[in-house]
C-alpha positions in Angstrom: -74.0 2.8 17.1 -75.9 5.0 14.7 -74.4 5.9 11.3 -74.7 9.0 9.3 -77.2 7.3 7.0 -79.4 6.5 10.0 -79.2 10.1 11.1 -80.2 11.3 7.7 -83.1 8.9 7.6 -84.2 10.1 11.0 -84.1 13.7 9.8 -86.1 12.8 6.7 -88.6 11.0 8.9 -88.9 14.2 11.1 -89.5 16.3 8.0 -92.1 13.8 6.7 -93.9 13.9 10.0 -94.4 17.7 9.7 -97.1 16.9 7.1 -96.1 19.2 4.3 -97.5 18.1 0.9 -94.8 19.3 -1.3 -94.8 19.2 -5.1 -92.0 17.6 -7.1 -89.5 20.5 -7.3 -89.2 20.3 -11.1 -90.1 23.9 -12.0 -89.8 27.4 -10.7 -93.5 27.4 -10.1 -93.5 24.2 -8.0 -90.5 25.4 -6.0 -92.1 28.7 -5.2 -95.3 26.9 -4.2 -93.3 24.6 -1.9 -91.5 27.7 -0.4 -94.9 29.3 0.4 -96.0 26.1 2.1 -93.0 25.9 4.4 -92.7 29.6 5.0 -94.4 29.7 8.5 -92.5 26.7 9.7 -89.2 28.2 8.7 -90.1 31.4 10.4 -90.9 29.5 13.6 -87.4 27.9 13.5 -85.5 31.2 12.8 -84.8 31.9 16.4 -83.1 28.5 16.8 -81.1 29.2 13.6 -80.0 32.6 14.8 -79.0 31.5 18.2 -77.0 28.5 17.0 -75.7 30.4 14.0 -76.4 27.4 11.8 -79.4 26.0 10.0 -80.9 23.1 12.0 -80.8 19.8 10.2 -84.6 19.5 9.9 -84.6 23.0 8.2 -81.9 21.9 5.8 -83.7 18.7 4.9 -86.9 20.6 4.3 -85.2 23.1 2.1 -83.7 20.3 0.1 -86.9 18.4 -0.3 -88.8 21.5 -1.3 -86.3 22.4 -4.0 -85.3 25.8 -2.6 -81.6 25.0 -2.9 -82.2 24.3 -6.6 -83.5 27.8 -7.4 -80.1 29.1 -8.5 -79.4 26.2 -10.9 -80.0 26.9 -14.6 -82.9 25.1 -16.3 -80.5 23.7 -18.9 -79.2 21.3 -16.2 -81.4 18.2 -16.7 -80.8 16.6 -13.3 -79.3 19.2 -10.7 -79.4 16.6 -7.9 
């Protein structure tokens, strides 16, 4: 029986297998650079997202790893994770 942690690890492995070389998301510049790197992939997954009316788990993981979800956090927060 698989656990939630196993599922998360599987999703992270899928994202890693996509081959994106993402920068550490520690600045607005690096997050923007990461967003540009994943833009085409996200566009290719948009139909699935729209049909299912949710973000697929691989897309969510990619957005997390690229730092996109951190964009609205103030820089004064030392560790937003």
